[in-house]
ZAVO-764751 format. One record per residue (C-alpha): residue in one letter; x, y, z. Coordinates in Angstrom, 1 decimal, padded with zeros to 4 digits. Example, Ala and Ser with C-alpha at 12.3 -4.5 7.8 and 13.67 -1.06 7.14 Angstrom:
<sites>
a  012.3  -004.5  007.8
s  013.7  -001.1  007.1
</sites>
This chain:
<sites>
x  034.1  010.6  038.4
x  036.9  009.5  036.9
x  037.2  007.6  033.2
x  040.1  005.3  032.4
x  040.3  005.3  028.1
x  041.8  001.6  027.8
x  044.5  001.2  025.0
x  044.0  -001.7  022.7
x  047.0  -003.6  020.2
x  046.0  -007.2  019.2
x  045.1  -008.7  016.0
x  042.3  -010.5  015.8
x  042.7  -014.2  015.4
x  041.1  -015.2  012.0
x  039.0  -012.0  012.1
x  042.0  -010.5  009.3
x  042.3  -007.0  011.3
x  043.4  -005.8  014.6
x  044.1  -002.0  016.2
x  046.5  -000.4  017.9
x  045.3  002.8  020.4
x  043.8  005.1  020.8
x  044.7  008.4  019.9
x  043.1  011.2  021.5
x  042.2  014.6  020.2
x  039.9  016.6  023.4
x  037.8  018.7  021.5
x  034.1  019.4  023.3
x  031.7  018.1  025.0
x  028.7  019.3  022.5
x  030.8  017.5  019.3
x  029.3  015.1  016.9
x  027.7  013.9  013.8
x  031.4  012.6  012.3
x  032.4  013.0  009.0
x  034.7  011.9  007.0
x  036.2  013.4  003.5
x  039.7  014.7  001.8
x  038.3  018.5  002.6
x  042.2  020.0  001.6
x  043.2  017.5  -001.7
x  046.1  016.2  000.2
x  044.8  012.6  -000.8
x  044.5  011.8  003.1
x  041.1  011.8  004.7
x  040.0  014.5  006.9
x  037.5  014.3  009.4
x  034.8  017.0  010.3
x  032.2  017.3  013.0
x  030.0  019.8  014.7
x  030.6  021.6  018.0
x  027.5  022.4  019.6
x  029.0  024.0  022.6
x  030.8  026.8  020.6
x  028.3  026.6  016.9
x  030.8  026.1  014.8
x  032.2  023.0  012.9
x  035.3  021.9  013.8
x  037.8  020.4  011.0
x  040.0  017.6  011.4
x  042.7  018.1  008.6
x  045.3  014.7  008.8
x  048.2  015.7  009.0
x  049.9  012.0  008.9
x  053.3  011.8  007.2
x  053.6  015.3  008.3
x  056.1  017.4  010.7
x  054.5  017.4  014.0
x  051.9  020.3  014.8
x  051.2  022.2  017.6
x  047.3  022.3  018.6
x  047.0  025.7  019.0
x  043.3  025.0  020.1
x  044.7  022.5  023.4
x  047.4  024.8  024.0
x  045.1  027.9  024.7
x  041.7  026.7  026.8
x  042.8  025.6  029.6
x  043.4  022.0  030.7
x  041.9  019.7  033.9
x  043.8  017.8  036.1
x  045.1  014.9  034.4
x  043.6  015.5  031.1
x  046.0  014.4  028.4
x  046.9  016.8  025.2
x  045.6  015.4  022.1
x  046.9  013.7  019.9
x  049.7  014.9  016.3
x  047.6  013.5  013.8
x  045.0  015.6  013.0
x  045.4  019.8  013.0
x  042.3  021.2  014.3
x  040.7  023.9  013.2
x  037.0  025.5  013.3
x  034.5  027.3  011.3
x  031.6  029.0  012.6
x  028.4  028.7  012.2
x  026.3  030.6  014.7
x  024.2  027.6  015.1
x  023.0  024.5  017.2
x  023.7  022.5  013.8
x  021.7  019.1  014.3
x  022.7  017.3  010.9
x  025.7  017.2  008.8
x  027.5  016.3  005.5
x  030.5  017.4  003.3
x  030.5  015.9  -000.2
x  030.7  018.5  -003.3
x  027.7  019.9  -004.1
x  029.4  022.3  -007.4
x  030.9  019.9  -008.9
x  034.4  020.9  -008.5
x  035.9  018.4  -007.3
x  036.1  019.4  -003.6
x  033.2  018.6  -000.4
x  031.6  021.2  000.0
x  029.6  021.4  003.7
x  025.9  021.2  004.5
x  023.9  021.8  007.7
x  020.7  022.1  009.2
x  020.2  023.4  012.4
x  018.4  026.3  014.6
x  017.4  028.5  013.6
x  016.0  026.6  011.4
x  017.7  026.7  008.0
x  019.8  025.0  005.6
x  022.6  026.0  005.2
x  025.6  025.2  002.9
x  029.7  026.4  002.2
x  031.3  025.4  -001.1
x  035.2  024.8  -000.5
x  036.9  027.0  -002.6
x  040.6  025.2  -001.3
x  043.4  026.1  000.7
x  041.5  026.2  003.9
x  039.0  028.4  002.3
x  035.5  028.3  002.6
x  032.3  030.8  001.2
x  029.9  032.8  002.8
x  027.1  030.9  003.6
x  024.3  029.8  001.7
x  020.4  028.8  002.8
x  017.2  028.5  002.8
x  014.7  028.2  005.6
x  013.1  025.0  006.2
x  010.7  025.8  009.1
x  009.1  022.0  009.0
x  012.3  019.4  009.3
x  012.6  018.4  012.5
x  014.7  018.3  014.3
x  016.9  015.4  014.5
x  020.5  013.9  012.7
x  019.1  011.5  010.8
x  016.9  014.2  007.9
x  019.9  014.7  006.1
x  021.3  013.2  002.6
x  023.6  013.9  -000.3
x  023.1  011.9  -003.2
x  022.3  011.2  -007.1
x  019.0  011.1  -006.4
x  018.2  010.9  -010.1
x  021.2  009.5  -011.4
x  022.3  012.8  -013.6
x  025.8  012.6  -011.6
x  025.4  015.5  -009.6
x  025.1  015.5  -006.1
x  022.2  016.5  -004.8
x  020.5  017.9  -001.6
x  017.9  015.3  000.5
x  016.3  017.1  003.5
x  013.0  015.2  005.9
x  010.3  017.3  006.2
x  007.3  017.4  008.2
x  005.4  015.5  004.7
x  007.8  016.2  002.1
x  011.5  015.9  001.1
x  012.7  019.1  -000.2
x  014.7  018.1  -003.0
x  018.2  020.4  -003.6
x  019.1  020.0  -007.2
x  022.5  020.2  -008.1
x  022.7  021.9  -012.0
x  025.0  021.4  -014.8
x  026.3  025.1  -013.5
x  027.3  023.5  -010.6
x  024.6  025.1  -007.6
x  021.7  024.3  -006.2
x  018.4  025.0  -007.3
x  015.2  024.0  -005.3
x  013.2  021.4  -006.6
x  010.3  020.2  -006.6
x  009.4  018.8  -003.4
x  009.0  014.4  -003.1
x  005.5  013.9  -001.1
x  006.2  011.7  002.3
x  003.0  008.5  002.7
x  003.6  009.1  006.4
x  005.8  010.2  008.3
x  009.6  009.8  008.5
x  012.2  010.8  010.9
x  015.3  008.6  008.6
x  016.5  009.3  005.3
x  019.1  007.5  003.5
x  020.2  006.3  000.0
x  022.1  003.7  -001.2
x  021.3  001.2  -003.6
x  019.0  -002.0  -002.2
x  017.9  -003.6  -005.2
x  021.6  -004.2  -006.7
x  020.8  -002.3  -010.4
x  023.7  -000.5  -009.6
x  021.0  003.0  -008.6
x  020.8  005.2  -005.9
x  017.5  004.6  -003.9
x  015.7  006.0  -001.1
x  015.0  004.7  002.2
x  013.0  005.8  004.5
x  012.4  005.3  008.8
x  009.3  006.2  011.0
x  009.8  004.5  013.9
x  006.6  004.4  015.1
x  005.1  002.7  012.3
x  004.7  -001.5  012.4
x  005.8  -000.8  009.0
x  008.5  001.3  009.6
x  010.8  000.9  006.6
x  009.5  001.9  002.8
x  011.8  002.6  000.0
x  011.5  003.8  -003.5
x  013.7  002.7  -005.9
x  014.7  005.2  -008.9
x  014.3  003.4  -012.3
x  016.3  004.1  -015.2
x  015.0  007.5  -016.1
x  016.0  008.9  -012.7
x  012.6  009.1  -011.3
x  011.2  007.6  -008.2
x  008.6  005.0  -008.0
x  006.2  004.6  -005.5
x  006.6  004.0  -001.6
x  007.1  000.4  -000.4
x  006.2  -001.1  002.8
x  008.3  -003.0  005.0
x  007.1  -004.9  007.6
x  009.7  -005.2  010.3
x  010.2  -005.6  015.0
x  010.0  -002.2  016.5
x  013.9  -001.0  016.3
x  015.9  001.9  018.5
x  018.6  002.2  015.5
x  019.8  000.4  012.2
x  022.4  000.5  009.6
x  021.7  -000.1  005.8
x  024.2  -000.8  003.5
x  025.7  -003.7  000.9
x  027.6  -006.2  002.4
x  029.6  -006.5  -001.0
x  029.4  -005.4  -004.7
x  026.4  -006.8  -006.2
x  023.3  -007.9  -004.2
x  020.4  -006.4  -002.9
x  021.3  -004.3  000.3
x  021.3  -005.6  003.4
x  020.8  -004.0  007.4
x  021.5  -004.7  011.4
x  018.8  -003.2  013.5
x  018.5  -002.8  017.0
x  015.8  -004.5  018.4
x  013.8  -001.9  020.6
x  012.3  -004.2  023.4
x  014.9  -007.4  022.6
x  018.3  -005.2  022.3
x  019.6  -008.0  019.8
x  021.1  -007.4  016.7
x  018.6  -008.1  013.4
x  020.1  -009.3  010.6
x  017.8  -008.6  007.6
x  017.8  -008.8  003.7
x  015.7  -006.4  000.9
x  014.9  -009.7  -001.6
x  012.3  -010.6  -004.4
x  010.0  -013.2  -003.5
x  007.4  -015.2  -005.2
x  003.7  -013.5  -003.8
x  001.5  -015.6  -001.7
x  -002.1  -017.3  -002.3
x  -005.3  -015.8  -001.8
x  -008.1  -017.3  -002.6
x  -007.9  -017.5  -006.6
x  -005.1  -015.1  -007.1
x  -002.0  -013.7  -005.6
x  -001.0  -011.0  -003.5
x  001.7  -009.4  -005.4
x  003.5  -006.2  -004.8
x  001.2  -003.0  -002.8
x  002.2  000.5  -004.5
x  001.9  003.5  -002.7
x  002.0  006.9  -004.7
x  002.0  009.6  -002.3
x  000.3  012.9  -003.1
x  001.2  016.7  -001.7
x  -000.3  017.4  002.4
x  -003.5  019.8  001.7
x  -005.4  021.5  004.7
x  -008.7  020.3  002.4
x  -011.2  017.6  003.2
x  -011.8  016.5  000.3
x  -009.2  016.2  -003.2
x  -009.6  015.2  -006.5
x  -008.0  012.2  -008.0
x  -008.6  009.3  -010.4
x  -007.2  006.3  -011.6
x  -007.7  006.5  -016.0
x  -006.0  006.7  -019.2
x  -006.2  010.1  -019.7
x  -004.8  010.5  -022.8
x  -005.4  007.7  -024.7
x  -003.1  005.1  -025.0
x  -004.8  002.6  -023.1
x  -002.8  002.4  -019.7
x  -004.3  003.2  -016.5
x  -002.7  007.1  -015.1
x  -003.1  008.7  -012.0
x  -004.4  012.2  -011.8
x  -004.7  014.6  -009.1
x  -005.1  017.4  -007.7
x  -002.9  019.7  -005.7
x  -005.8  022.0  -004.2
x  -003.8  024.2  -002.1
x  -001.5  025.3  -004.6
x  -003.1  025.2  -007.9
x  -001.9  022.4  -009.8
x  -003.0  019.3  -011.4
x  -000.7  016.0  -010.6
x  -000.1  013.6  -013.5
x  001.6  009.8  -013.3
x  001.6  008.1  -016.7
x  001.8  005.0  -016.9
x  003.0  002.0  -019.4
x  001.8  -001.5  -020.5
x  002.5  -003.4  -017.2
x  002.1  -000.8  -014.8
x  004.8  001.2  -013.9
x  003.3  004.8  -012.9
x  006.1  007.4  -013.5
x  006.5  010.0  -011.0
x  004.6  013.0  -011.1
x  004.5  016.5  -012.9
x  003.1  019.3  -012.1
x  001.4  021.3  -014.2
x  -000.6  024.5  -013.7
x  -004.1  024.5  -012.8
x  -007.5  025.3  -011.3
x  -007.2  025.9  -007.4
x  -009.0  024.0  -004.7
x  -010.4  020.8  -006.9
x  -012.3  018.1  -004.7
x  -012.8  016.0  -008.2
x  -012.0  014.8  -011.5
x  -014.1  013.5  -013.5
x  -012.3  011.7  -017.1
x  -013.5  010.0  -019.9
x  -014.1  010.4  -024.0
x  -017.4  013.0  -023.7
x  -017.6  014.3  -027.5
x  -017.0  010.8  -029.4
x  -013.6  011.6  -031.0
x  -012.6  008.4  -029.4
x  -009.8  010.5  -026.8
x  -011.1  011.3  -023.3
x  -011.0  014.5  -021.2
x  -009.9  015.8  -017.6
x  -013.0  017.4  -016.5
x  -011.9  020.0  -013.1
x  -014.4  020.1  -010.8
x  -013.0  023.2  -008.2
x  -016.2  025.2  -005.4
x  -013.1  027.2  -004.1
x  -013.4  028.8  -007.7
x  -016.9  028.3  -008.3
x  -016.2  026.6  -011.8
x  -016.0  023.1  -014.0
x  -012.8  022.7  -015.7
x  -012.4  020.8  -018.9
x  -008.4  019.7  -020.4
x  -007.1  017.9  -022.7
x  -004.4  015.8  -022.5
x  -002.3  014.3  -025.6
x  001.9  014.9  -024.7
x  003.5  014.4  -021.4
x  004.9  017.9  -021.9
x  002.0  020.0  -021.7
x  -001.6  020.2  -020.2
x  -003.5  022.9  -021.1
x  -004.7  025.0  -019.2
x  -009.0  024.2  -018.1
x  -011.3  025.8  -020.4
x  -014.2  026.5  -018.0
x  -017.7  024.8  -019.2
x  -020.5  027.3  -018.4
x  -022.5  026.1  -015.3
x  -024.2  029.5  -012.7
x  -023.1  028.4  -009.3
x  -021.2  027.0  -006.8
x  -020.0  022.9  -007.9
x  -021.0  020.5  -005.2
x  -020.4  017.0  -007.4
x  -020.6  015.6  -010.8
x  -020.9  013.0  -012.4
x  -020.4  011.7  -016.5
x  -021.9  008.9  -018.4
x  -024.7  008.2  -021.2
x  -028.2  008.6  -019.1
x  -029.4  005.8  -022.2
x  -028.3  003.6  -024.9
x  -029.1  006.3  -028.0
x  -027.9  009.3  -026.2
x  -024.3  011.1  -026.0
x  -022.5  010.9  -023.2
x  -024.1  013.6  -020.7
x  -021.7  015.7  -017.2
x  -024.6  015.7  -014.8
x  -023.4  019.0  -012.0
x  -024.6  019.7  -008.9
x  -025.0  023.3  -007.8
x  -025.7  025.9  -006.1
x  -026.5  029.2  -006.3
x  -028.7  031.7  -003.4
x  -028.9  028.5  -001.4
x  -031.2  026.0  -004.3
x  -029.2  023.7  -005.8
x  -029.9  021.9  -009.1
x  -028.5  019.4  -011.4
x  -027.3  021.5  -014.7
x  -026.6  018.8  -017.9
x  -023.8  019.3  -020.4
x  -023.3  017.7  -023.3
x  -020.6  018.0  -026.1
x  -022.9  019.6  -028.4
x  -025.9  021.7  -027.2
x  -027.4  024.3  -024.8
x  -026.8  023.3  -021.2
x  -030.0  021.6  -019.6
x  -030.8  022.7  -016.1
x  -032.8  021.1  -013.4
x  -034.0  022.0  -009.7
x  -033.7  020.4  -007.1
x  -036.2  020.9  -003.6
x  -035.4  023.2  -001.4
x  -034.9  020.6  001.7
x  -032.4  018.7  000.1
x  -029.1  020.5  002.4
x  -027.1  017.8  003.2
x  -023.1  017.5  002.3
x  -022.2  015.7  -001.1
x  -020.9  012.6  -000.8
x  -021.3  010.6  -003.9
x  -023.0  010.4  -007.2
x  -023.1  008.8  -009.4
x  -024.9  008.1  -013.2
x  -026.7  004.0  -012.8
x  -030.2  002.2  -013.8
x  -031.5  002.5  -010.9
x  -034.9  000.4  -011.5
x  -033.7  -002.1  -014.5
x  -035.8  000.0  -016.9
x  -033.1  000.9  -019.8
x  -032.4  004.9  -019.6
x  -029.9  006.1  -016.6
x  -030.8  007.7  -013.9
x  -029.2  009.8  -011.6
x  -028.1  009.1  -007.8
x  -027.5  011.7  -005.5
x  -026.0  011.2  -001.4
x  -025.5  013.7  000.7
x  -025.4  012.9  004.7
x  -028.3  012.4  007.0
x  -030.4  012.4  003.4
x  -032.5  009.7  002.0
x  -031.0  008.9  -001.8
x  -032.0  011.2  -004.2
x  -033.3  009.4  -007.4
x  -033.1  011.4  -010.3
x  -035.8  008.9  -012.8
x  -035.4  009.4  -016.2
x  -038.7  009.4  -018.0
x  -037.2  010.6  -021.2
x  -034.4  012.2  -022.4
x  -033.9  015.3  -020.0
x  -037.2  014.7  -018.2
x  -036.7  013.4  -014.3
x  -039.0  012.6  -011.8
x  -036.9  013.5  -008.1
x  -037.5  010.6  -005.7
x  -036.3  010.8  -002.2
x  -036.2  007.3  -001.2
x  -034.7  006.1  002.3
x  -032.0  003.7  002.4
x  -032.0  000.1  003.3
x  -030.5  000.7  007.1
x  -031.7  004.6  006.9
x  -029.5  007.0  007.0
x  -025.8  007.6  007.7
x  -023.3  010.5  008.5
x  -021.1  009.6  005.2
x  -022.9  007.0  003.1
x  -021.2  006.0  -000.5
x  -022.4  003.8  -003.4
x  -019.8  000.8  -006.0
x  -021.0  -000.1  -009.6
x  -020.1  -003.1  -009.5
x  -020.6  -006.4  -012.0
x  -021.5  -009.4  -008.9
x  -023.3  -011.5  -011.6
x  -020.6  -011.1  -014.9
x  -023.8  -010.2  -017.6
x  -022.0  -007.4  -018.0
x  -024.3  -004.5  -016.5
x  -022.9  -002.9  -013.0
x  -025.1  -003.6  -009.5
x  -025.4  -000.9  -007.6
x  -024.1  -001.4  -003.7
x  -025.2  000.4  -000.9
x  -022.9  000.0  002.5
x  -024.0  -000.1  005.3
x  -021.0  000.2  008.6
x  -020.2  -003.6  008.0
x  -021.9  -005.4  004.7
x  -023.0  -004.0  001.6
x  -026.1  -004.4  -000.2
x  -027.5  -005.1  -004.0
x  -030.6  -003.1  -004.4
x  -032.8  -002.2  -007.8
x  -035.4  000.8  -007.2
x  -038.5  -000.6  -007.3
x  -041.8  001.6  -006.9
x  -045.0  000.2  -004.0
x  -048.3  -001.2  -005.1
x  -051.1  000.2  -005.1
x  -052.3  000.3  -001.6
x  -049.3  -001.1  000.1
x  -049.7  002.1  002.7
x  -046.0  002.7  002.3
x  -045.1  006.3  002.9
x  -043.2  006.2  -000.2
x  -044.1  005.2  -003.7
x  -040.3  004.1  -004.1
x  -038.2  002.1  -002.4
x  -034.8  000.1  -002.2
x  -035.4  -003.9  -002.8
x  -032.3  -005.7  -001.5
x  -031.6  -008.2  -003.6
x  -028.7  -009.8  -001.7
x  -026.9  -009.0  001.6
x  -022.7  -009.7  001.5
x  -021.5  -009.0  005.0
x  -017.9  -008.3  005.9
x  -015.2  -011.0  008.4
x  -016.4  -009.5  011.7
x  -018.9  -007.1  013.2
x  -016.2  -004.5  013.9
x  -015.3  -004.1  010.1
x  -016.1  -000.2  008.9
x  -016.4  -001.6  005.1
x  -015.7  002.1  003.2
x  -015.2  000.8  -000.3
x  -015.9  -002.3  -002.4
x  -015.0  -003.9  -006.0
x  -015.3  -006.9  -008.5
x  -013.2  -008.5  -010.6
x  -014.9  -010.2  -013.7
x  -012.3  -012.3  -015.5
x  -015.1  -013.5  -018.5
x  -018.6  -014.2  -017.9
x  -017.4  -015.2  -013.7
x  -017.1  -013.4  -010.8
x  -014.5  -015.0  -008.9
x  -013.7  -012.3  -006.5
x  -015.7  -009.9  -004.5
x  -013.1  -006.7  -002.4
x  -014.3  -004.8  000.4
x  -011.8  -002.2  001.9
x  -012.1  -002.6  005.8
x  -010.4  000.5  007.1
x  -010.7  -000.7  010.6
x  -008.6  -003.9  010.2
x  -006.6  -001.5  007.5
x  -007.3  -005.2  004.8
x  -009.0  -006.8  001.9
x  -011.5  -008.7  002.1
x  -011.0  -012.0  -000.2
x  -015.1  -013.0  -001.1
x  -015.9  -015.7  -003.7
x  -019.9  -016.9  -004.0
x  -020.1  -020.2  -003.0
x  -022.6  -022.9  -004.6
x  -025.8  -022.0  -002.3
x  -025.1  -018.4  -004.0
x  -024.0  -016.9  -000.4
x  -020.6  -014.6  -000.4
x  -017.8  -015.8  002.0
x  -014.6  -014.3  002.7
x  -012.2  -016.5  002.4
x  -009.2  -014.7  002.4
x  -008.1  -011.1  004.3
x  -005.4  -009.1  002.2
x  -003.2  -007.2  004.7
x  -002.4  -003.0  004.4
x  -000.2  -001.2  005.4
x  -002.4  001.7  005.3
x  -006.3  001.5  004.6
x  -007.5  005.8  004.3
x  -008.8  005.1  000.9
x  -012.3  005.8  -000.3
x  -012.5  003.9  -003.3
x  -011.1  001.1  -004.8
x  -011.3  000.2  -008.1
x  -010.4  -002.3  -010.9
x  -007.3  -000.7  -013.3
x  -007.0  -003.9  -015.3
x  -007.4  -007.1  -015.8
x  -006.6  -010.6  -018.0
x  -006.0  -009.4  -021.4
x  -005.4  -005.5  -020.0
x  -001.6  -005.6  -018.5
x  -001.2  -007.4  -015.2
x  -004.7  -007.5  -012.8
x  -004.0  -004.5  -010.2
x  -006.5  -002.9  -008.0
x  -006.3  000.8  -007.3
x  -007.2  002.7  -004.2
x  -008.0  006.5  -003.5
x  -006.8  008.6  -000.5
x  -006.9  011.9  000.3
x  -003.3  012.0  001.4
x  -002.4  009.7  -001.5
x  -003.5  007.3  -004.5
x  -002.4  003.3  -004.2
x  -002.5  -000.1  -006.4
x  -002.1  -003.7  -005.5
x  -000.7  -006.2  -007.9
x  -002.7  -009.2  -007.9
x  000.8  -011.8  -008.6
x  003.8  -010.7  -009.8
x  007.2  -010.5  -007.1
x  006.6  -008.8  -003.7
x  009.8  -007.0  -002.4
x  010.2  -008.0  001.5
x  013.1  -007.5  004.3
x  013.6  -010.9  005.5
x  015.0  -011.4  008.2
x  018.4  -013.4  008.5
x  019.7  -013.4  011.7
x  020.2  -012.8  015.5
x  023.3  -011.6  017.7
x  023.0  -011.2  021.4
x  026.2  -009.4  022.8
x  028.2  -011.5  024.9
x  028.7  -008.2  027.6
x  026.9  -008.8  030.6
x  024.7  -006.7  031.0
x  024.5  -004.7  027.9
x  023.3  -001.9  026.0
x  023.4  -002.2  022.2
x  022.2  001.1  020.9
x  024.3  001.9  017.2
x  025.6  000.0  014.7
x  027.8  000.8  011.7
x  029.1  -000.5  008.9
x  032.7  -000.7  007.1
x  035.2  -003.4  006.0
x  038.0  -004.1  007.8
x  039.8  -007.0  006.9
x  039.9  -005.2  002.9
x  038.0  -008.5  001.7
x  035.6  -006.4  -000.4
x  033.0  -007.0  002.4
x  032.3  -005.1  005.4
x  031.3  -006.2  009.2
x  029.3  -004.7  012.1
x  030.4  -001.8  014.9
x  028.1  -002.2  017.4
x  028.7  -000.1  020.1
x  027.0  -000.6  023.5
x  026.5  001.5  025.8
x  025.4  000.5  029.3
x  029.7  -000.9  029.5
x  031.0  001.2  027.1
x  032.0  -001.2  024.6
x  032.4  -001.5  020.9
x  031.5  -005.2  019.6
x  032.6  -006.3  016.2
x  030.4  -008.6  014.1
x  031.4  -010.4  011.3
x  029.4  -011.2  008.4
x  029.9  -014.9  006.7
x  027.1  -015.6  004.5
x  023.7  -015.4  006.4
x  024.5  -014.7  009.6
x  026.1  -012.6  012.1
x  029.6  -014.3  014.0
x  031.5  -012.7  016.7
x  034.3  -010.8  016.0
x  036.6  -008.9  019.1
x  034.4  -006.4  021.5
x  036.9  -004.0  024.1
x  035.6  -001.7  026.9
x  036.4  001.9  025.0
x  036.5  003.7  028.7
x  035.9  002.5  032.5
x  034.4  005.2  035.1
x  035.0  004.6  038.7
x  031.9  006.9  040.0
x  030.2  007.9  043.7
x  027.4  009.5  040.5
x  023.2  007.4  040.2
x  024.6  005.2  037.1
x  021.4  007.0  035.7
x  023.2  010.3  035.2
x  026.2  008.2  033.0
x  025.8  009.3  029.8
x  025.4  006.7  026.9
x  028.8  006.5  025.6
x  030.8  005.6  022.7
x  028.4  007.3  020.8
x  028.9  007.4  017.3
x  031.0  005.4  015.5
x  032.5  005.6  011.9
x  035.5  003.6  009.7
x  037.3  004.7  007.7
x  041.3  004.7  006.2
x  043.0  008.0  008.3
x  046.7  006.3  008.3
x  047.3  006.2  004.9
x  048.2  002.7  004.4
x  045.7  001.3  002.9
x  043.4  -000.2  005.6
x  040.2  001.5  007.7
x  040.8  002.4  010.9
x  037.8  003.4  013.4
x  037.8  006.5  014.5
x  034.6  006.8  017.5
x  033.4  010.4  019.4
x  033.5  009.4  023.1
x  031.8  012.3  025.7
x  034.4  015.4  025.0
x  036.9  014.1  022.2
x  037.4  011.4  018.9
x  039.7  008.6  019.4
x  040.6  007.3  016.8
x  042.1  003.5  016.6
x  044.8  003.1  013.8
x  043.8  -001.0  012.3
x  047.5  -003.1  012.5
x  048.1  -005.2  009.1
x  047.3  -009.1  011.2
x  050.1  -011.0  011.2
x  048.9  -013.7  009.3
x  047.3  -011.2  006.8
x  049.5  -011.6  003.2
x  050.7  -008.2  001.8
x  048.5  -008.3  -001.1
x  045.8  -006.4  000.6
x  042.5  -005.0  -001.9
x  041.3  -001.3  -001.6
x  039.7  -000.3  001.3
x  035.7  000.6  001.2
x  035.0  003.4  004.1
x  032.0  003.5  005.8
x  030.3  007.5  006.3
x  029.5  006.9  010.0
x  026.3  008.2  009.5
x  024.2  007.6  012.0
x  020.4  006.5  012.0
x  018.6  006.1  015.4
x  016.0  006.9  017.3
x  017.5  008.9  019.2
x  018.9  012.3  019.9
x  022.6  012.7  019.8
x  023.3  013.3  023.6
x  025.0  016.8  024.1
x  024.1  017.9  020.4
</sites>
């Protein structure tokens, strides 16, 4: 195969930029991960890249304006026939890495003003080498990260917490490893940042234009591939916000100018076109009597358990609904405090019980402040703690129970009774219920020996409408067990068949359907829910049981294929404007309104980016902050605002390369005309073109394009590599104008920029691009 390198020497009419060159720097076939930084502090931009052919990091020291230098690397290696010697602008040196590097960044990681090296590779370790000056590097410092994929997009360096120091972020399987830079200039491992779903690319940039660094995550396999966590004023991260977008093969997110939200250009997976989009805050979409506001996802640490404790509740008595969850595998209680507008802070960790599967929050002792109850089958304990400030959460106090706790419920069992914590426990194969009050001794109520199913739900509810509260227990493939209250601590044990038959995973909900202030009991049957009341069968009715559930009304989902997993009604004053049903099949909230004939009818659906939740509740209503719905799942909790602005990713324009049979594979951005606004550099790999597109308003306008090289080969086209495979925009000539640098085959190509004839002498400073690549492909040869 013969490769002919094509030169470039013209200014683009009307574009404000032109290039000469290219300058060629042959190195090795396995080079990639091109980065730009002033490594030696001489004021000139150097190039850094990985050389996986020789397990090295290559540093190309910029010698612009200095005497000519003989490239010993090129002299020592055997030159192929017709091979050109390297140009003299860069002195090529290398550092042994002893790794196959997949991700590389260059940044000041100890606050001494010199850029350091951080990279990830096989064996799966994060490595940091500090720049000691004089082209000397420290002994590598390593951290083992076995869950990190081998990808060029998993590593980022940025000030993520707003403290003015650069941190290191590495994407793992279910979390982001966060290495924070301390005031003493070292990296320390901070609490990991959980992921709501897998992420295969990580970028840190100011998305919303508030001059704080935000977190942008990408999952190529999701219909909502982009997720953003905005940095808040206190340095913490907000919830994950999901953005729907067409399937893509590559993208570049950047700020087109100094102000406003970020934009991105993505290469469509199917069409191959460049899609221009911008992050925007838009009004909510009307949904029945409400508006679908922002859906906010709060990722929880990964667990191998099938259950974990999660609750939306006011844990400190300040009137705001907070988020509290367990990390059952590590024995932590996670608390995210909310303000009056429902803004939930980052979850903080506190020591707690192992294996917590349920959390209940309520005022147990009547002092006006809530208690937090934690149920741990692993530790055979129920603990109680009080959260009085946001700096400390006391370790739970153990409550007097005997046996292994399976479930709990807390409420007032009667109008004149204090709150009672009911706990189902199992001891030596027998189950019972223990009643615990803040004052007094525990009361034990034995259950029948036949009650063996896995407990799935437990609630206090006046099932028969006689005033005192009854205890209702749900279990897999079991009849509904009702402990019907006949007096203080006196209960009648009933096994009542559910309408429609027993289920594998039964669930219930208590919600006010008629606005009378008293909740109804809802029982689910796949694609419908029924409001029921416990009643005794008349004497002589011939029924197998003297007690049964009377169906008061039935509420059907929108489709026969629906699988309902949660329900709640939003009560305003004396009316009930809406009932929400969570459908796991369609990943949507179905919004129902009662018609004049009394029948509930689906009037709209609220699509959600995910629906792996099993509980739904109203967090607030008018007069108590913004209206929100809280959702609880195993991997995440979430809240849906029923109003307020929504962040969206709005498509502005599309661009199809004029290159015949062209294949756009990647994109980077950089300011090529020094006007403060960036251009987009598209890499076309079928015909090996560079295609530069300018930004004009909300449109992508063709700028210039040229072939990097021509191939004359008798090989099959399928054997050709996708070249050029990397690019970046930076000023490497020191003239204040950004140049174009490419990685092609075994070499680095530099296209120095010439001042256009029409350009005035007074030029603004250049804004460079670091050349970070974000795509769904691993670099060829790396």
